[in-house]
C-alpha positions in Angstrom: 8.1 28.3 -5.9 4.6 27.8 -7.5 2.7 27.4 -10.6 -0.6 26.8 -11.4 -2.3 27.6 -8.4 -5.3 25.7 -7.2 -8.9 27.4 -6.3 -10.2 24.3 -4.5 -8.8 24.2 -0.9 -7.1 20.6 -0.4 -6.9 21.2 3.0 -10.8 21.7 3.4 -11.3 18.5 1.4 -8.6 16.7 3.9 -10.5 18.0 7.3 -13.8 16.7 5.8 -12.3 12.8 5.1 -10.2 13.0 8.2 -13.4 13.9 10.8 -14.6 10.4 9.3 -13.2 7.8 11.9 -12.3 4.9 9.0 -9.8 2.2 10.6 -9.7 -0.4 8.1 -12.0 -2.0 6.8 -13.7 1.3 6.1 -17.1 1.5 5.4 -19.8 4.2 5.5 -19.6 8.1 6.2 -16.1 8.4 4.8 -17.1 7.0 1.4 -20.0 9.1 1.6 -18.2 12.3 1.8 -16.0 11.5 -1.3 -18.8 10.6 -3.4 -20.2 14.0 -2.3 -17.2 15.9 -3.3 -17.1 14.0 -7.0 -20.4 13.8 -8.1 -20.7 17.8 -8.5 -17.6 17.2 -10.9 -19.7 15.0 -13.0 -18.3 11.7 -11.9 -20.2 8.6 -12.3 -19.8 7.1 -8.6 -20.3 3.3 -8.0 -19.9 2.5 -4.5 -20.3 -1.4 -3.4 -19.1 -3.4 -0.2 -17.9 -7.2 -0.9 -16.4 -10.0 1.4 -17.2 -11.6 4.2 -15.9 -12.1 7.7 -12.7 -12.1 8.8 -11.5 -9.9 6.0 -14.8 -8.5 5.3 -17.2 -6.5 4.5 -15.0 -4.2 2.9 -16.4 -1.1 1.0 -14.9 0.2 -2.3 -15.3 3.2 -4.6 -15.0 3.6 -8.2 -15.8 6.8 -10.0 -14.9 8.0 -13.3 -15.6 10.6 -15.7 -15.0 10.6 -19.8 -15.0 13.8 -21.9 -14.5 12.3 -25.8 -11.9 10.2 -27.0 -8.5 10.3 -25.3 -6.3 8.2 -22.8 -7.6 7.0 -19.5 -5.8 8.5 -16.5 -6.6 7.0 -13.5 -5.7 7.9 -9.9 -5.9 5.1 -6.9 -5.5 5.4 -3.0 -7.3 4.2 0.0 -9.8 5.8 2.6 -9.0 2.9 5.2 -6.6 3.8 8.2 -4.7 2.4 10.9 -5.9 2.7 14.4 -4.7 5.4 16.2 -4.1 4.5 19.6 -3.8 6.3 22.8 -1.7 9.4 23.5 -2.7 11.7 20.8 -2.4 15.3 21.9 -6.2 15.5 20.4 -8.7 13.6 19.3 -7.1 12.0 16.2 -10.1 12.3 13.8 -11.0 15.9 14.8 -8.5 17.2 12.0 -7.3 20.2 13.8 -5.1 22.6 12.1 -2.2 24.0 14.7 0.1 26.3 13.1 1.2 25.4 9.5 0.0 21.4 10.0 -3.1 19.7 9.7 -3.4 17.1 12.3 -5.4 13.5 11.9 -5.2 9.6 11.5 -4.7 9.2 7.7 -3.6 13.1 7.0 -0.5 11.6 5.3 -1.5 8.0 4.7 -3.8 8.8 2.5 -6.9 10.9 3.1 -4.4 14.2 2.4 -3.4 12.8 -1.1 -6.8 12.0 -1.9 -8.1 15.6 -1.0 -5.3 17.0 -3.0 -6.1 15.0 -5.8 -10.2 16.1 -6.0 -8.8 19.7 -5.3 -6.6 19.2 -8.7 -9.9 17.6 -10.6 -11.9 20.9 -9.9 -9.6 22.8 -11.6 -9.4 20.7 -14.5 -11.0 22.5 -17.8 -14.3 20.9 -18.5 -13.3 19.6 -22.0 -10.2 17.9 -21.5 -10.4 15.2 -23.6 -10.0 11.6 -22.1 -11.2 9.6 -19.0 -10.4 10.1 -15.4 -10.7 7.6 -13.0 -10.5 6.9 -8.9 -10.0 3.8 -7.7 -10.6 3.8 -3.8 -10.6 0.8 -1.8 -11.9 0.6 2.1 -9.1 -2.2 2.8 -5.2 -1.6 2.2 -4.3 -1.4 5.4 -5.7 -4.4 6.3 -5.5 -7.8 4.6 -6.3 -6.5 1.1 -8.4 -9.4 0.4 -11.4 -7.7 -0.8 -9.8 -4.3 -1.7 -8.2 -3.4 -5.1 -8.5 -6.5 -6.5 -12.8 -6.3 -6.0 -12.3 -3.0 -7.8 -9.9 -4.3 -10.9 -12.8 -6.8 -11.2 -15.5 -4.1 -11.1 -13.2 -2.4 -13.6 -13.1 -5.0 -16.2 -16.8 -5.7 -15.6 -17.7 -1.9 -17.0 -14.8 -2.1 -19.6 -12.8 0.5 -17.9 -9.1 0.1 -18.2 -6.8 2.6 -17.4 -3.7 3.4 -19.4 -1.7 5.5 -16.8 -2.1 4.9 -13.1 -0.9 7.0 -10.1 -1.0 5.6 -6.4 -1.3 8.4 -3.9 0.8 6.8 -1.2 3.0 8.9 1.1 6.4 8.5 -1.0 8.3 11.6 -0.1 11.0 11.2 2.3 12.5 14.9 3.2 10.8 17.2 1.4 7.4 17.0 -0.9 8.6 15.4 -4.4 11.8 13.7 -3.8 11.2 10.3 -3.8 8.7 8.1 -6.7 8.3 4.9 -6.4 8.4 3.3 -9.7 8.3 -0.3 -8.2 7.9 -2.6 -5.2 9.7 -6.0 -4.1 7.4 -8.7 -3.6 6.3 -10.2 0.0 5.6 -13.5 1.1 5.1 -14.9 4.5 5.8 -18.5 5.6 5.2 -21.0 8.4 7.6 -23.9 8.9 6.4 -26.6 11.0 7.8 -29.6 12.6 6.2 -32.0 14.3 7.4 -34.6 17.2 6.0 -36.5 19.9 5.5 -35.3 23.1 6.8 -36.6 26.4 8.6 -36.6 29.7 11.6 -34.9 29.9 13.0 -37.5 31.8 12.1 -40.4 29.2 13.6 -38.4 25.8 13.7 -42.0 24.4 9.8 -42.3 24.7 9.7 -38.6 22.7 10.4 -36.9 19.9 11.7 -33.3 20.5 10.8 -31.1 17.1 12.6 -28.1 18.5 16.1 -29.1 17.6 15.1 -30.0 13.9 13.2 -26.4 13.6 16.5 -25.0 14.7 18.4 -27.1 12.4 16.0 -26.0 9.6 16.1 -21.9 10.7 19.9 -22.2 10.5 19.9 -23.5 6.9 17.3 -20.6 5.8 19.8 -17.9 8.0 22.6 -19.0 5.6 20.5 -18.2 2.3 21.3 -15.8 0.0 19.2 -14.8 -2.2 20.6 -12.5 -4.2 22.7 -9.5 -4.4 20.1 -7.0 -5.8 19.5 -6.2 -9.1 19.7 -2.8 -11.1 16.6 -1.2 -9.4 16.1 -3.5 -6.3 17.7 -4.0 -3.4 18.8 -7.3 -2.4 16.1 -9.6 -0.9 16.0 -10.5 2.6 14.7 -13.5 4.6 13.6 -12.5 8.4 12.5 -14.8 10.9 9.7 -13.1 12.8 8.5 -15.7 15.3 8.8 -19.0 17.2 6.1 -20.9 18.6 6.1 -23.7 20.7 3.1 -23.3 23.1 4.6 -25.0 26.1 3.8 -23.7 29.7 5.5 -27.0 31.2 9.0 -27.2 32.1 9.3 -31.2 32.3 7.5 -31.5 28.8 8.9 -32.3 25.6 6.5 -30.3 23.2 4.8 -32.2 20.2 5.1 -29.5 17.5 7.4 -26.4 17.0 6.6 -23.6 14.5 8.4 -20.9 13.0 7.3 -17.7 11.0 9.6 -16.4 8.5 8.9 -13.1 6.0 10.6 -12.6 2.7 10.6 -9.5 0.8 12.0 -10.2 -2.6 13.2 -8.6 -6.2 12.1 -9.2 -9.5 15.1 -12.3 -9.6 12.4 -14.4 -7.6 8.5 -15.4 -7.4 6.4 -16.1 -4.4 6.4 -19.6 -5.5 10.0 -20.1 -6.3 10.5 -19.2 -2.7 8.0 -21.7 -1.3 9.7 -24.4 -3.2 12.9 -23.1 -2.0 12.2 -22.9 1.7 10.0 -26.3 1.3 13.3 -28.2 0.2 15.4 -26.9 3.1 12.6 -28.1 5.5 11.9 -31.4 4.4 14.6 -33.2 5.2 14.2 -32.3 8.6 10.6 -33.7 8.6 9.4 -29.9 8.4 6.1 -28.3 6.1 5.5 -25.2 4.9 2.3 -23.3 4.4 2.8 -19.8 2.8 0.8 -16.7 1.9 2.0 -14.3 -1.0 1.1 -10.9 -0.6 2.1 -9.5 -3.4 5.3 -10.6 -6.4 7.4 -7.5 -7.1 6.9 -5.3 -10.2 8.7 -2.4 -11.9 7.5 0.1 -14.0 10.3 1.1 -16.0 11.9 4.6 -16.4 10.0 6.0 -19.0 6.9 8.3 -20.0 5.0 8.2 -16.8 8.0 8.8 -14.5 9.1 11.9 -16.3 5.5 13.1 -16.5 5.6 13.1 -12.5 9.1 14.4 -12.3 8.8 17.2 -14.9 5.5 18.1 -13.0 7.3 18.0 -9.4 10.0 20.1 -10.7 7.6 22.6 -12.1 6.0 23.2 -8.9 8.9 22.4 -6.2 12.1 23.1 -8.4 13.6 20.0 -6.7 14.5 16.9 -9.0 13.0 13.6 -7.9 14.7 10.1 -7.1 13.1 6.9 -8.6 12.6 4.0 -6.1 11.7 0.5 -5.2 12.3 1.0 -1.7 9.8 0.3 1.2 7.1 -2.3 1.7 4.0 -3.6 -0.4 0.9 -1.5 -1.4 -1.8 -1.8 -3.8 0.5 -0.6 -6.9 1.1 -4.3 -7.1 -2.1 -5.3 -8.3 -2.8 -2.4 -10.3 0.3 -3.0 -12.0 -1.5 -5.8 -13.7 -3.4 -3.4 -15.7 -0.9 -0.5 -16.8 2.1 1.2 -15.9 1.6 2.5 -12.3 4.3 4.7 -10.2 3.4 6.1 -6.5 4.1 9.2 -5.5 2.4 11.4 -2.4 2.9 13.5 0.8 6.1 13.0 3.3 5.6 9.9 4.8 7.8 10.8 7.9 4.3 10.4 10.7 2.8 8.0 9.2 1.2 5.9 11.3 2.7 8.0 14.1 0.7 9.5 17.1 -0.3 12.8 15.5 0.2 11.6 12.4 0.5 15.4 10.2 0.9 17.0 7.2 1.8 20.6 6.0 -0.7 22.5 4.8 1.8 24.1 2.0 2.3 20.1 0.9 -1.2 19.5 0.6 -1.5 22.6 -1.5 1.7 21.7 -3.7 0.6 18.3 -4.0 -2.7 19.4 -5.5 -0.7 21.6 -8.4 1.4 18.9 -8.9 -1.3 16.3 -9.7 -3.2 18.8 -11.7 -0.1 19.3 -14.0 0.3 15.5 -14.3 -3.3 15.0 -15.3 -3.4 17.9 -17.5 -0.4 16.7 -19.7 -1.3 12.9 -19.4 -4.5 13.6 -21.1 -3.4 16.2 -23.5 -0.7 13.6 -24.3 
């Protein structure tokens, strides 16, 4: 079942973007290509580069078009991609069509969705009231230090604030449109370090082995049950992801030992509260904790925006969508500070994999869905 057929071809647009190698952090040609697509559609395009090593420099693109008074609808995404790695059937940036599939790094995550949105824009009525913007970063797959956060600052400086935002992450699981994300868990990484005194294993009384103390800390951390989940979120979980002693000699008691843990947490917690909780566990054993909060949990409760997207999915594909908060983090965690935000995009089965590919029909249907969402969002 299809409706609202688009005259613009999202497949060709996706090929143009995929053909520009843009391993994170992305800069240059891929942004030139997107700007060339948007300028003829009447968008003001602001490209800027920010940040320094090790997390920069990152290029970002902010584009907007206003036609009279009305709501502000934003589409957000990223042009950077993960490294393709060896083993592809063909050049990962050749954007080949083989059969019913378009292959290339970024086809799914997420140049295909950006191309679908641009194709949808080409078919919108010229007098559709309101503002449409694109918030496109070159640093989502990397540290995300100078990406969407810098774009939010840029928008504030230009007094642009969306009323609704759709992030084009590949949320679909089995069929296009079967999953829409309305929230994400938070993420925090911590490094637990225990200092000791280096010495010879034959003279342990002259040394202080930090490893047993670190193991006791980790055993206590493993025993922690953070929660049982909430109405919209799965239970929070703590995972030990690395142990490091750096001791290459069999007859030396090491002077320090470090473990890294990663916590994905729901809205019963904050990054700060979890850091305090782990610090309290580590302190009795002499452990210290360093931490980096990647994002706090957020939820756009089911309502007008999720219904708008679900209705458009149903009208184009005939299927009922599931609202979900599963998966990793995305830049929606930043954009949720501005307005209601949901995520919806292509089938994620091949993202970050060799021979990443998108079905041609999915690209075209996604453009139709995006077109309906924008029309209905601006028409009220």
